[in-house]
VOGU-3710 file (C-alpha; in Angstrom, 3 decimals, decimal comma):
1> mwrilallcl> -26,401/-44,944/-15,902  -24,646/-42,033/-14,112  -27,701/-40,485/-14,258  -29,418/-43,304/-12,832  -26,965/-43,704/-10,085  -26,847/-39,387/-9,475  -30,591/-40,158/-8,410  -29,852/-42,280/-5,750  -28,236/-39,039/-3,907  -31,978/-38,223/-3,028
11> vvgcrvqave> -31,730/-41,193/-0,960  -28,871/-40,289/1,001  -29,358/-36,736/1,641  -27,971/-34,628/-1,291  -29,168/-30,924/-1,192  -31,718/-30,197/-4,083  -30,779/-27,544/-6,137  -33,250/-24,208/-6,326  -32,864/-23,925/-10,167  -31,268/-26,672/-13,031
21> hfalsqvqle> -29,051/-25,583/-15,747  -29,352/-26,980/-19,044  -26,915/-29,335/-20,656  -24,499/-27,793/-22,810  -26,334/-29,822/-25,829  -29,561/-28,344/-25,257  -27,897/-24,709/-25,677  -26,402/-23,782/-28,828  -24,298/-20,418/-29,437  -25,106/-18,442/-32,539
31> ggpflhaqlk> -22,966/-15,763/-33,526  -20,776/-12,946/-31,283  -17,649/-13,147/-29,466  -18,356/-16,191/-27,138  -19,318/-18,795/-30,656  -15,796/-17,231/-32,338  -13,796/-18,010/-29,072  -15,817/-21,555/-28,766  -14,697/-22,477/-32,177  -11,330/-21,122/-31,683
41> nidyllelkp> -10,505/-23,182/-28,786  -11,442/-26,662/-30,779  -9,124/-25,592/-33,317  -6,410/-25,606/-30,441  -7,984/-28,554/-29,215  -7,586/-30,462/-32,713  -3,752/-28,937/-32,900  -2,981/-30,777/-29,650  -1,349/-34,021/-30,048  -2,903/-36,780/-27,952
51> erllapylqe> 0,034/-39,168/-28,459  2,029/-36,630/-26,927  -0,058/-35,748/-23,982  -0,496/-39,273/-23,438  3,213/-40,246/-23,089  3,676/-39,306/-19,392  0,834/-41,918/-18,798  2,526/-44,646/-21,027  6,050/-44,240/-19,888  4,945/-44,444/-16,225
61> agietdspay> 3,126/-47,466/-17,018  5,996/-48,955/-19,067  4,544/-48,641/-21,780  6,471/-48,165/-25,121  5,492/-45,092/-27,420  7,224/-43,567/-30,186  6,179/-39,940/-29,312  7,883/-38,172/-26,649  6,083/-36,247/-24,144  5,418/-32,410/-24,574
71> gnwessgldg> 8,202/-30,167/-23,109  7,635/-27,177/-20,379  5,639/-27,833/-17,665  4,770/-31,582/-19,039  8,363/-32,482/-18,589  9,299/-30,709/-15,431  7,787/-32,666/-12,790  4,000/-31,744/-14,073  3,991/-34,614/-16,282  0,423/-35,462/-17,442
81> higghylsal> -1,694/-32,671/-15,961  -2,954/-31,492/-19,477  -3,980/-34,891/-20,277  -6,284/-34,557/-17,574  -7,590/-31,176/-18,604  -8,010/-32,188/-22,103  -10,313/-35,368/-21,469  -12,418/-32,583/-19,652  -11,793/-30,132/-22,706  -12,936/-32,341/-25,135
91> slgyaasgdk> -15,960/-33,666/-23,373  -16,759/-29,965/-22,881  -16,300/-29,013/-26,212  -18,086/-32,320/-27,653  -21,267/-31,318/-25,654  -21,464/-27,735/-26,404  -20,622/-28,032/-30,574  -21,423/-31,771/-31,394  -17,989/-31,848/-33,538  -17,357/-35,876/-33,733
101> rlkqrleqml> -13,602/-35,263/-33,873  -13,715/-33,919/-30,407  -15,406/-37,614/-29,204  -12,965/-39,683/-30,993  -10,041/-37,696/-29,502  -11,844/-38,332/-26,351  -12,404/-42,072/-27,370  -8,312/-41,965/-28,426  -7,198/-40,725/-25,025  -9,335/-42,837/-22,947
111> gamrqaqlkq> -8,079/-46,303/-25,001  -4,507/-45,197/-24,136  -5,126/-44,148/-20,760  -6,904/-47,580/-20,058  -4,317/-49,597/-21,207  -1,683/-47,417/-19,078  -4,356/-48,049/-16,022  -4,264/-51,803/-16,191  -0,642/-52,037/-16,516  0,253/-50,201/-13,696
121> gkgylggipd> -2,384/-52,494/-11,804  -4,707/-51,611/-8,838  -6,632/-48,775/-10,550  -4,031/-46,266/-10,656  -3,542/-43,899/-13,945  -1,127/-40,888/-13,639  1,876/-39,537/-14,950  3,783/-37,926/-12,508  7,674/-39,328/-12,675  8,552/-42,235/-11,013
131> ggamwqqira> 4,939/-41,871/-9,045  5,319/-45,498/-7,911  7,724/-44,929/-5,474  6,720/-42,007/-3,886  2,834/-43,816/-3,345  4,323/-46,523/-1,645  6,097/-43,827/0,462  2,907/-42,154/1,082  1,198/-45,647/2,130  3,538/-46,342/4,451
141> gnidadlfsl> 2,906/-42,926/6,179  6,238/-41,287/5,274  4,772/-38,236/4,154  7,330/-35,049/3,696  4,790/-32,325/2,468  5,632/-28,631/1,842  3,840/-26,052/-0,129  4,312/-27,166/-3,378  6,276/-30,464/-3,072  5,128/-33,488/-1,281
151> nqrwvpfynl> 8,033/-36,555/-1,106  9,922/-34,421/-3,615  7,390/-34,627/-6,149  5,807/-31,000/-7,818  2,202/-31,154/-6,337  1,006/-34,802/-7,475  -2,361/-34,898/-6,011  -2,925/-31,456/-7,720  -1,557/-33,426/-10,812  -3,854/-36,589/-10,281
161> hkvfaglhda> -7,049/-34,582/-9,184  -6,810/-33,230/-13,217  -7,196/-37,138/-14,286  -9,636/-37,597/-11,791  -11,710/-34,429/-13,050  -11,270/-35,528/-16,666  -12,555/-38,862/-16,095  -15,528/-37,916/-14,524  -16,360/-35,189/-16,983  -15,727/-37,957/-20,068
171> yviadielag> -18,229/-40,137/-17,819  -20,807/-37,488/-17,096  -20,519/-34,626/-19,793  -19,844/-36,802/-22,742  -21,463/-40,028/-21,373  -18,552/-42,644/-22,279  -19,402/-45,369/-19,861  -15,465/-46,767/-20,008  -14,353/-43,273/-18,286  -16,923/-44,320/-15,363
181> vmlnelgqwl> -15,070/-47,524/-14,908  -11,769/-46,066/-14,894  -12,848/-43,077/-12,428  -14,453/-45,653/-9,797  -11,316/-47,945/-10,434  -9,076/-44,835/-9,228  -11,112/-44,077/-6,516  -10,938/-47,461/-5,253  -7,017/-47,099/-5,647  -6,718/-43,859/-3,817
191> qelvsgltda> -9,387/-45,240/-0,789  -6,355/-48,123/-0,439  -3,758/-45,573/-0,894  -4,904/-44,125/2,096  -6,703/-46,465/4,739  -4,004/-47,136/7,157  -3,295/-43,533/7,740  -4,895/-41,260/10,456  -6,799/-38,327/9,566  -3,898/-36,297/10,896
201> qiqqlliteh> -1,545/-37,983/8,341  -3,916/-37,023/5,557  -3,903/-33,252/6,739  -0,229/-33,214/6,633  -1,067/-34,475/2,561  -3,037/-31,576/2,156  -0,515/-28,763/3,248  0,866/-29,316/-0,354  -1,504/-28,031/-3,117  -3,727/-30,828/-4,127
211> ggmnevladm> -6,321/-29,082/-6,550  -10,262/-30,107/-6,039  -9,489/-33,501/-4,509  -12,091/-32,693/-2,157  -14,667/-31,540/-4,667  -14,390/-34,614/-6,997  -14,788/-37,087/-4,375  -18,216/-35,600/-3,340  -18,374/-35,583/-7,315  -17,965/-39,340/-7,201
221> hrlfpqqgyl> -19,883/-39,914/-4,386  -23,180/-39,114/-6,415  -22,026/-41,279/-8,877  -21,394/-43,928/-6,634  -22,921/-43,770/-3,419  -21,974/-47,020/-1,672  -18,308/-46,797/-2,200  -17,028/-44,634/0,604  -16,415/-41,448/-1,477  -18,078/-38,664/1,041
231> qlarqfshqq> -16,268/-40,022/4,043  -12,755/-39,600/1,844  -14,165/-36,285/0,584  -14,551/-35,066/4,303  -11,236/-36,553/4,735  -9,321/-34,693/2,069  -11,074/-31,522/3,156  -8,424/-29,278/4,530  -9,416/-27,873/8,113  -6,683/-25,098/8,372
241> ileplldnqd> -8,282/-23,518/5,882  -12,029/-24,380/6,646  -11,937/-23,593/10,477  -11,413/-19,549/9,707  -14,166/-19,487/7,185  -16,495/-21,594/9,610  -16,085/-18,465/11,997  -16,456/-16,014/9,029  -13,001/-14,989/9,347  -10,961/-13,551/6,760
251> rlnglhantq> -7,335/-15,172/6,951  -6,729/-15,361/3,085  -3,824/-12,850/3,255  -0,194/-14,455/1,705  -2,096/-17,686/0,724  -1,470/-19,009/-2,650  -5,033/-18,147/-3,967  -5,610/-20,959/-6,551  -4,662/-23,357/-4,138  -7,426/-22,016/-1,626
261> ipkiigflkv> -10,441/-22,037/-4,684  -10,821/-25,223/-5,606  -10,835/-26,402/-1,653  -13,558/-24,036/-1,267  -15,859/-25,751/-3,912  -15,112/-29,116/-2,662  -16,295/-27,696/1,096  -19,608/-26,529/-0,592  -20,058/-30,009/-2,316  -19,268/-31,992/0,835
271> grqsgekswy> -21,555/-29,679/2,954  -24,193/-29,899/0,643  -24,155/-33,842/0,272  -23,600/-34,517/3,611  -25,880/-31,933/5,267  -22,985/-29,781/7,060  -24,990/-26,395/6,584  -21,801/-24,413/8,594  -19,522/-25,942/5,294  -21,707/-24,708/3,018
281> qaaqyfwnvv> -21,968/-21,375/4,748  -18,152/-21,471/4,959  -18,259/-21,481/1,209  -20,587/-18,555/0,941  -18,496/-16,538/3,118  -15,495/-17,111/1,105  -17,480/-15,759/-2,100  -18,260/-12,725/-0,457  -14,818/-11,974/0,676  -12,823/-12,603/-2,155
291> tgersvsigg> -15,668/-11,024/-4,887  -16,658/-8,334/-2,644  -13,320/-7,057/-1,090  -10,532/-8,848/-3,119  -11,028/-8,473/-6,795  -10,661/-6,245/-9,543  -13,099/-5,139/-12,163  -12,451/-7,993/-14,503  -13,087/-10,154/-11,695  -9,586/-11,488/-11,054
301> nsvrehfhas> -7,853/-11,732/-8,091  -4,332/-12,001/-6,448  -0,758/-10,848/-7,407  1,912/-13,407/-8,012  -0,798/-15,971/-7,479  -0,880/-15,242/-4,022  -3,804/-13,210/-2,356  -2,750/-9,901/-0,982  -4,013/-7,811/1,913  -7,336/-6,710/1,125
311> ddfsdmisdv> -6,694/-3,127/2,276  -3,954/-2,639/0,276  -3,983/-3,204/-3,476  -0,623/-1,054/-4,430  0,921/-4,693/-5,579  -1,999/-5,173/-7,905  -1,291/-1,871/-9,503  2,780/-2,211/-9,607  3,369/-5,740/-10,314  3,436/-7,426/-13,961
321> egpetcntyn> 2,185/-10,648/-12,555  -1,356/-9,859/-12,017  -4,887/-11,843/-11,960  -4,111/-15,455/-12,906  -6,847/-17,132/-15,280  -7,068/-20,301/-13,095  -8,080/-18,345/-10,090  -11,189/-16,684/-12,321  -11,848/-20,045/-14,013  -12,379/-21,484/-10,399
331> mqklskllfl> -14,262/-18,809/-8,785  -16,597/-19,063/-11,976  -17,286/-22,919/-10,744  -17,916/-21,740/-7,382  -20,316/-18,757/-8,337  -22,226/-20,912/-10,619  -22,796/-23,829/-7,933  -23,685/-20,925/-5,168  -26,446/-19,619/-8,080  -27,816/-23,067/-8,857
341> dsgdsryldy> -28,258/-23,662/-5,278  -29,738/-20,369/-4,158  -31,323/-18,625/-7,414  -29,841/-15,539/-6,162  -28,998/-13,326/-9,235  -26,072/-11,656/-7,300  -23,554/-14,597/-8,173  -24,469/-14,230/-11,702  -23,327/-10,476/-12,210  -19,900/-11,796/-10,679
351> yeramynhil> -20,007/-14,613/-13,244  -20,759/-12,282/-16,121  -18,280/-9,716/-15,210  -15,591/-12,364/-15,088  -16,859/-14,337/-18,169  -16,839/-10,948/-20,510  -13,365/-9,827/-18,669  -10,848/-12,176/-17,506  -12,113/-15,436/-19,316  -12,945/-14,220/-22,711
361> ssqhpkhggl> -10,113/-11,786/-22,847  -7,410/-14,368/-22,240  -7,943/-16,387/-25,326  -6,284/-14,478/-28,497  -9,252/-14,614/-31,517  -6,919/-15,117/-34,176  -4,569/-17,837/-32,780  -6,315/-19,160/-29,664  -3,442/-18,456/-27,502  -4,128/-18,364/-24,016
371> vyftpmrpgh> -3,460/-16,357/-21,276  -1,603/-16,899/-17,475  -1,232/-13,498/-16,018  -3,639/-10,410/-16,649  -1,664/-7,225/-15,326  -3,404/-4,735/-14,380  -0,440/-2,495/-14,120  -0,939/0,592/-16,427  0,896/0,204/-19,641  1,745/-3,316/-19,261
381> yrkyssvhds> 0,674/-6,310/-21,412  0,012/-10,340/-21,613  1,821/-13,223/-23,377  -0,234/-15,895/-24,689  0,707/-20,100/-24,994  2,567/-21,447/-28,137  -0,114/-24,521/-28,863  2,944/-27,084/-28,646  5,248/-24,931/-26,508  3,336/-23,818/-23,568
391> mwccvgsgie> 2,454/-26,531/-21,165  0,999/-24,290/-17,844  -1,845/-24,638/-15,780  -3,831/-21,751/-17,310  -3,644/-23,481/-20,533  -5,140/-26,717/-18,947  -8,069/-24,664/-17,675  -8,031/-22,285/-20,623  -8,909/-25,196/-22,911  -11,744/-25,791/-21,171
401> nhskyaeliy> -13,018/-22,138/-20,476  -14,157/-21,690/-23,914  -16,710/-24,160/-24,227  -18,532/-23,419/-21,130  -20,076/-20,343/-22,338  -23,348/-21,859/-22,554  -23,458/-23,246/-19,387  -25,676/-20,227/-17,438  -27,049/-18,697/-20,184  -30,549/-20,280/-19,366
411> ahddnellvn> -31,641/-22,263/-16,043  -34,955/-23,825/-15,142  -37,072/-24,524/-12,266  -39,843/-26,719/-12,712  -41,899/-25,126/-15,768  -39,941/-21,551/-15,222  -37,333/-20,867/-17,307  -34,650/-18,104/-16,671  -33,138/-16,109/-18,765  -29,567/-15,348/-16,851
421> lfipsrlnwq> -27,075/-14,008/-19,691  -27,459/-11,964/-23,036  -25,659/-13,992/-25,450  -26,565/-14,926/-28,927  -28,221/-18,520/-28,664  -30,569/-20,825/-29,036  -32,475/-23,244/-26,470  -34,223/-26,584/-27,117  -35,941/-27,595/-23,527  -37,401/-30,795/-24,524
431> qqglqlalet> -38,984/-31,275/-21,336  -41,615/-28,295/-22,013  -41,870/-28,568/-25,965  -40,086/-25,172/-25,912  -37,790/-23,561/-28,352  -36,498/-20,252/-28,488  -34,084/-17,929/-30,115  -31,852/-15,209/-28,289  -30,813/-12,482/-30,390  -28,685/-9,403/-29,614
441> rfpdeedvql> -25,396/-7,737/-30,332  -24,820/-6,550/-26,912  -22,644/-4,875/-25,972  -22,397/-3,138/-29,210  -26,142/-2,547/-29,247  -28,463/-2,555/-26,013  -31,660/-4,392/-27,877  -32,471/-8,082/-27,072  -35,248/-10,467/-28,657  -36,362/-13,382/-27,696
451> niqsdadkav> -37,863/-15,367/-30,377  -40,493/-18,088/-29,655  -39,999/-21,078/-31,887  -42,130/-23,727/-31,084  -45,580/-24,094/-29,363  -45,423/-25,058/-25,942  -46,912/-28,020/-24,421  -48,288/-25,991/-21,507  -47,915/-22,564/-19,395  -44,273/-21,780/-19,143
461> risirqprwa> -43,342/-18,828/-17,092  -40,396/-17,050/-18,997  -38,112/-14,840/-16,018  -35,409/-12,416/-17,397  -32,718/-11,126/-15,086  -32,433/-7,422/-14,256  -29,003/-6,902/-14,231  -27,905/-4,669/-11,468  -25,538/-2,704/-13,615  -28,972/-1,889/-16,199
471> ndaamqlein> -30,078/1,867/-15,836  -32,256/2,492/-12,475  -35,473/2,397/-14,890  -36,856/-1,343/-14,898  -36,888/-2,940/-18,161  -40,188/-2,504/-20,077  -41,114/-5,882/-22,076  -42,827/-5,718/-24,933  -44,415/-8,864/-26,549  -45,111/-8,924/-30,160
481> gepveaeqqr> -44,527/-5,092/-30,084  -47,024/-4,408/-27,261  -45,259/-3,334/-24,236  -46,797/-5,653/-21,029  -46,845/-5,589/-17,094  -44,412/-8,026/-16,076  -44,500/-9,886/-12,798  -41,661/-10,041/-10,159  -42,145/-13,135/-8,719  -38,585/-13,941/-8,343
491> qgylsitrrw> -36,116/-11,374/-7,001  -34,003/-10,043/-9,538  -36,179/-11,196/-12,540  -39,271/-9,811/-14,621  -41,528/-12,822/-15,428  -44,325/-13,248/-18,145  -46,535/-16,816/-17,652  -48,672/-17,849/-20,492  -48,598/-20,691/-23,136  -46,108/-19,270/-25,857
501> qagdkisfsl> -46,623/-19,751/-29,456  -44,239/-20,179/-32,238  -43,794/-16,959/-33,569  -43,918/-14,718/-30,258  -41,475/-12,260/-29,418  -40,154/-10,790/-26,321  -38,168/-7,606/-26,228  -36,436/-5,640/-24,117  -33,528/-2,747/-24,003  -30,222/-3,226/-21,770
511> ataprleqlp> -30,131/0,709/-21,328  -26,769/1,474/-19,516  -24,163/3,799/-19,782  -20,284/4,205/-18,574  -19,714/4,214/-14,925  -16,368/4,047/-12,846  -15,318/1,677/-10,214  -12,712/2,595/-7,788  -10,017/-0,384/-6,716  -11,512/-2,059/-3,594
521> dgsdyysvly> -9,377/-0,443/-1,082  -10,176/2,881/-1,618  -7,250/4,120/-3,243  -7,333/6,524/-6,048  -7,630/4,121/-9,246  -10,374/3,678/-11,491  -11,791/1,564/-13,895  -14,373/2,082/-16,529  -17,249/-0,101/-17,122  -19,981/-0,238/-19,512
531> gpvvlaskms> -22,650/-2,774/-18,113  -20,825/-5,960/-17,110  -18,096/-4,804/-20,063  -14,976/-3,525/-18,888  -13,181/-0,499/-21,111  -9,600/-0,236/-21,673  -7,065/1,795/-23,609  -4,380/0,699/-25,755  -0,752/2,067/-25,022  2,589/2,819/-27,054
541> pfeneqldfi> 4,487/4,356/-24,659  8,255/3,417/-26,493  8,331/4,421/-29,990  9,010/1,467/-32,538  9,118/-0,806/-29,452  9,074/-4,652/-30,519  7,453/-6,845/-27,730  6,915/-10,669/-28,002  3,805/-11,707/-27,184  4,035/-15,114/-27,705
551> addsrmghia> 5,706/-16,927/-24,850  8,390/-19,306/-25,606  9,019/-22,839/-24,034  11,002/-21,589/-20,786  9,975/-22,408/-17,032  8,800/-18,766/-16,632  7,856/-17,974/-20,114  4,164/-17,107/-19,314  5,385/-13,834/-17,695  5,289/-10,651/-19,682
561> dgpvcppeav> 8,802/-9,799/-18,611  9,589/-6,593/-20,896  10,420/-3,056/-19,947  7,772/-1,782/-17,173  5,979/1,724/-18,675  7,388/4,284/-16,945  4,737/6,320/-14,631  5,248/9,580/-16,700  3,642/7,854/-19,462  0,259/6,743/-18,164
571> pmilgdaqgf> -2,616/9,390/-18,490  -4,043/10,339/-15,761  -7,282/11,858/-14,290  -7,047/15,092/-13,282  -9,252/16,748/-10,654  -12,742/15,031/-10,003  -13,258/11,783/-11,281  -17,073/12,007/-11,983  -15,502/14,883/-14,433  -13,468/12,516/-16,303
581> lasierlpgt> -16,551/9,935/-16,191  -18,775/12,999/-17,647  -16,100/13,715/-20,543  -16,620/10,134/-21,997  -18,509/10,152/-25,458  -19,391/7,073/-27,463  -17,805/6,681/-30,630  -19,232/6,726/-33,779  -19,761/2,776/-35,388  -21,146/-0,483/-35,144
591> elgfsasqsl> -18,416/-1,811/-32,396  -18,890/-0,253/-28,867  -15,981/1,987/-27,907  -15,638/5,427/-26,306  -13,349/8,610/-26,151  -11,830/10,539/-23,328  -10,605/14,036/-24,059  -11,003/16,159/-20,883  -10,011/16,066/-17,358  -6,819/13,800/-18,446
601> akgegiaskq> -3,137/14,613/-17,972  -1,496/12,828/-21,022  1,310/10,628/-20,583  4,616/11,606/-22,265  4,938/9,862/-25,557  1,132/10,058/-26,183  0,400/12,038/-29,118  -3,457/11,868/-29,486  -5,558/14,708/-28,059  -7,906/11,700/-27,098
611> vqlipffrlh> -7,533/8,392/-25,725  -9,959/5,557/-27,059  -11,694/3,086/-24,619  -12,653/-0,222/-25,967  -13,625/-3,372/-24,599  -10,956/-5,236/-22,642  -11,861/-8,391/-24,423  -10,946/-7,260/-27,772  -7,794/-5,787/-27,379  -4,693/-7,815/-27,773
621> dsryqlywpq> -1,079/-7,337/-28,951  -0,816/-4,415/-27,076  0,628/-2,545/-24,012  -3,148/-1,313/-22,176  -4,501/0,860/-19,533  -7,407/-0,537/-17,323  -7,073/1,546/-14,186  -6,939/5,101/-14,116  -4,710/6,791/-11,332  -6,779/10,447/-10,064
631> fsekdyrqqr> -4,999/13,176/-8,931  -6,070/16,766/-8,106  -4,004/19,039/-10,249  -2,132/20,529/-6,926  -0,739/17,009/-5,964  0,003/16,103/-9,822  3,326/17,595/-10,352  4,567/16,311/-7,156  3,381/12,893/-7,944  5,174/12,844/-11,405
641> qqarelarqq> 8,230/13,434/-9,421  7,946/10,960/-6,865  6,781/8,664/-9,309  10,154/9,330/-11,356  12,577/8,956/-8,284  11,048/5,764/-7,423  11,050/4,409/-10,914  14,910/5,513/-11,280  15,835/3,780/-8,024  13,755/0,600/-9,197
651> qqlqartvdq> 15,169/0,684/-12,761  19,018/0,869/-11,199  18,336/-1,952/-8,898  16,875/-4,169/-11,690  19,749/-3,137/-13,791  22,090/-4,629/-11,124  19,947/-7,755/-10,097  21,434/-11,158/-12,042  18,445/-13,076/-10,436  15,864/-12,998/-7,264
661> ispgeqqpea> 14,109/-15,450/-5,636  10,838/-14,758/-3,182  10,722/-17,712/-0,826  7,894/-19,380/-0,132  5,997/-18,405/-3,227  5,466/-21,431/-6,145  6,883/-20,301/-9,274  10,023/-18,482/-8,009  10,564/-21,434/-5,902  9,890/-24,249/-8,602
671> ehdfageqtg> 12,046/-21,896/-11,166  14,904/-21,973/-8,754  14,866/-25,905/-7,882  13,654/-25,590/-4,574  14,786/-28,604/-2,006  15,076/-28,885/1,807  14,365/-30,927/4,652  12,554/-29,514/7,494  11,336/-26,576/6,025  8,387/-24,629/6,285
681> agvnqgqhwr> 6,771/-21,144/4,510  4,279/-18,777/5,840  3,268/-15,266/5,414  4,306/-12,210/7,553  2,656/-8,808/7,435  1,896/-9,496/3,511  5,544/-10,646/3,151  6,677/-14,406/2,220  9,393/-16,227/4,125  11,027/-19,716/4,603
691> dasgwfgykl> 12,928/-20,948/7,242  14,255/-24,709/8,205  15,302/-26,411/11,431  17,019/-28,495/8,925  18,037/-27,179/5,523  16,784/-25,585/2,531  18,291/-24,392/-1,007  17,927/-23,055/-4,184  19,827/-22,498/-7,707  20,844/-19,217/-8,805
701> rdqehqgril> 20,767/-18,334/-12,345  23,923/-16,621/-13,432  24,588/-18,015/-16,989  27,068/-15,296/-17,714  28,795/-14,959/-14,061  27,843/-11,503/-13,123  27,094/-11,924/-9,665  29,294/-10,564/-6,569  26,957/-9,954/-4,013  23,980/-11,778/-2,166
711> rlryfagdsg> 21,396/-9,720/-0,776  19,104/-11,356/1,482  15,783/-9,900/3,375  15,230/-10,512/6,963  12,810/-9,913/9,866  13,649/-8,397/13,125  11,480/-11,164/15,199  13,666/-13,755/13,937  16,567/-11,933/16,342  18,909/-15,126/17,845
721> rkfrimmngl> 18,377/-17,408/15,128  22,037/-18,675/13,624  22,542/-20,574/10,437  24,986/-20,999/7,900  24,610/-19,693/4,450  26,544/-22,149/1,737  27,580/-21,015/-1,280  28,714/-23,630/-4,054  29,440/-26,030/-1,389  31,351/-23,635/0,456
731> llaevelsap> 30,602/-21,623/3,305  29,808/-17,882/2,770  28,722/-16,814/6,020  28,092/-17,635/9,175  24,843/-15,642/10,566  22,996/-14,905/14,365  20,382/-12,752/13,702  20,135/-9,617/15,485  17,679/-6,884/15,623  18,151/-3,498/13,146
741> qegefyeqdy> 17,622/-0,311/15,034  15,105/0,536/12,832  12,475/-1,254/10,820  10,746/-4,646/11,164  12,393/-5,889/7,830  15,700/-5,144/6,655  18,527/-6,463/4,255  21,902/-7,844/4,383  24,371/-7,885/1,736  27,304/-10,911/1,533
751> vlsqeilkra> 30,163/-10,491/-0,756  31,352/-13,293/-2,879  34,531/-14,259/-2,487  36,704/-15,263/-5,481  36,869/-19,092/-4,408  33,247/-19,413/-4,116  32,778/-17,647/-7,646  34,949/-20,433/-9,100  33,300/-22,939/-7,997  29,903/-22,019/-9,894
761> dqqghslkfv> 28,774/-23,932/-13,023  27,524/-23,313/-16,453  24,033/-22,231/-15,096  25,001/-20,941/-11,597  24,966/-20,678/-8,233  23,781/-23,522/-5,880  22,405/-21,453/-2,459  21,742/-23,280/0,577  20,857/-22,348/4,220  21,689/-24,699/6,985
771> aakdsiaggi> 20,197/-24,223/10,416  22,768/-24,773/13,615  22,345/-27,087/16,238  18,846/-26,460/18,102  18,374/-23,063/15,902  16,730/-22,245/12,676  17,696/-21,202/9,466  16,017/-17,822/8,379  13,542/-16,938/7,748  14,436/-15,635/4,440
781> ygirlltekv> 12,073/-13,081/3,058  14,048/-12,123/-0,370  17,199/-13,635/-2,480  18,571/-10,967/-4,983  22,246/-11,837/-6,639  23,563/-8,536/-7,481  26,607/-7,586/-9,635  29,030/-4,931/-8,199  27,821/-1,896/-6,937  28,173/1,300/-9,412
791> gse> 27,233/4,712/-7,998  24,379/5,371/-5,409  21,169/3,015/-5,270
//
C-alpha cells in the first residue's frame, strides 16, 4: 500500500532521484567483515528483551507489566528511545537477512505498542515519563525550552522522533500495514498538539534537541500526501540553523553536532519535496563543510559531541571523548541521499570511508558491543556496550548500523547498474532479469570479480566506480579474461554495455598504496590509509595494565575514563613525513598489515623495533594510535620536555579534582542534574557557557566528602554582572564580575566553609547560581570541585 501512495509524490512535486538504490532484500552479503558484523548484530538484537523495551510505553499508558524497564538512559528520562530504534533495527535486519525471528520480534513490539497507543488515546505513543502533563503544557503554549530539556524533560522530541522513525521503517522497510496506521495516527496527534501554536512558538520548541522531526515528517508526506505533513515538516525546520547555511556561512563552532545533522537531512528532504532549491543547497553546503573541513580520517567529527573550530583540532588529539558514532550514522544518511539525488561518486568516497573505519570499527567482533566515543588521542582506547546495561544513543543508532551495509553496494538508473562499493555480495535485479555476484577479499587483496549468473532480458550497462583512492592508472577491465575498452558515460565510473549472459565474468584490480592524510587544520599529525581503510597500531604504554573495555550501567559509563597515555610513550614521526611513508612495508600473510621501522622515535615503554599497522576495524580491546605526531629531529627533545611538563600539570590538577562540569554541554549537564529558570547557554571563542536572568544549578558529586574549593571560569566581557553562588542552600559568595588585568578568560577559587561542608548529602553538594535584580548570573565557563591545595600546581 505505501508504495502506491508514494507514487503520488510525483503529482505533488517530489524531486526525482538521479539513481535508485536497491531494496535490502535484493542484496545479500557474502562473507567478509561486513557479513560477520551483520550476523553479530542479529545476535545482539535477539539478546535484547522486548518486554523490557516495551515497559516505558506500557507504564505511560497505565498498562500493567511484569517486566521492569531497562536501566541506564532508559530509566533516567530518555525512557523508550531504544524501543524506537529497535523497531528500525528489526526492520532493517529482517530485510537484510530474511531472518523470520526478527519479523516476529517486530510484530511483538508493534502489537504491544498498539495497545499502549490505543490506551493513551488520540494517537499518542511514547515512553516519556509523565509525558501527558508535559504535552498539555506544550499544547497550551507554556514552553520552557533549553538546549537539552523541554519543560523539565530530557529532549522529549528527540525521544519521540525515534518512535516516528521506527514506525516508518516498520511500514516502509518491513511492509507491516499496522505500523503505517500507527504512524499516521501519531502524526495526526502531533498536528493537533501544535495546531494552536504560532510558528514562533514552534521555533521555540526547536531550541531543544529534537532529532530528525522534520526529516520523518517529510517522509510521511510521501506516504500520506494529503495529510499536511509537508507543512508540518517546514514548521519543524529550525530556522536558526538553516539561515546561515542558506548564505553559505559556517557557524557550527561549539554547536552540539548530532543535534544539527538530523535537521540538515530534514532540510534536504523538505527542499526536495517542496521545490525549495535553496534548502537543498544548504544541505549540500553543510556536507561540504563537515566532510571537507571538520572530519578526521575515520569519517567522524566533533569532540565531546560538539563541533570545535575547524582551524584548531588540538582538542581532537588531546581529548578522550572523540567522534561520536551517532554523528557518523547521520552523516552517512545525508551522504546517501546526496548521492542518490546527484549520482556524484564523491559522496560515496565519504560514505565508504565512514563505513569501513568508524561504523564497522564501532562493533566488537566477538560480543557485539557498540562504541559511543572513538578517541583520536594517541594511546587511548574505547569502551563497548553491555547488551542489558548500556542504553545510550549510540546503542540505538548502532543496532541499526550493522544491517545497512548492503544499501549502496549497488544502485541503478533505468537499465544501468552502478557498482559502488567492493563488498562480497549477491544482487538479484528482478526488473532487468539480472543476477550477479561480486567476489573480492578487499582490502586484504586487490582483485575483484563480477560473476553474471543469469541471462539478461536486454542490454544492460554495468558501471563500476573508479575510487579516488585508487592509483592514478585507470582500472583495466577484463571480460572473460580479455581486456576491454570501457566507456566513461558517467563521471567517476567505467562502463560496459552488452546483453549479459550467465557465466560472463568482469575482472579488475583495485591497485592502491599506503598514503598519509594530515589533520584538516594543517597541524603536524598524520593518519595512514590504504585505499579507504585507516591503519592503526596497538599500544601498551603501561606494563601489566588491566583496562575495563566493557561499560558498566552508570550514566557516563560509555566514556573510556582510564589513565591517558603519557606523551613520551607515543611513537612520533621524526623528520620528513614522506620518509616515514616510504619506510612502510607490507607484512606477509593473508590479512592486510604493514610495518614501520624507520623515521620513528619510539615511545618509552615500546620494546618492539617495529610498529605494526593494521586496519582500524580489526583493532579491539587495546589502546591504539590513529594519528602520528611529526617533528623535526631538532624540535623533538624540546617537544618531549614541554609535553612532560604539561602532562605533569594536568595530572596534578586532575589528582585534586573531585568533580567537574562543562556548563552548556549536554552530557556533563545531564550527568549533574542540571535545572534552572530563565537560563541560556552558548559558545564564545570555542568555549561553552551558561548564564541566567533567573537561576541555574547542578549537583556536584563528592561521595567521599573531599571537596574544599570551588573553582569557576569566567569571561572578562561579562564584567559588571552580579549574582549569588549558593552551595547546599547556604550563601558561598556574592559576586560582581570584574575584568582581569590579563586575558579574556580567568578562574576564581571559592573556599567552602565548614557550615557548607556539613550540609552536604551522601552524594555531594547542590550548587546554584542566582541572578541579582536586573542582572545576570554568569556566564559560567567551567566548574571544578577541588581538594585542598597541595604543593604548587
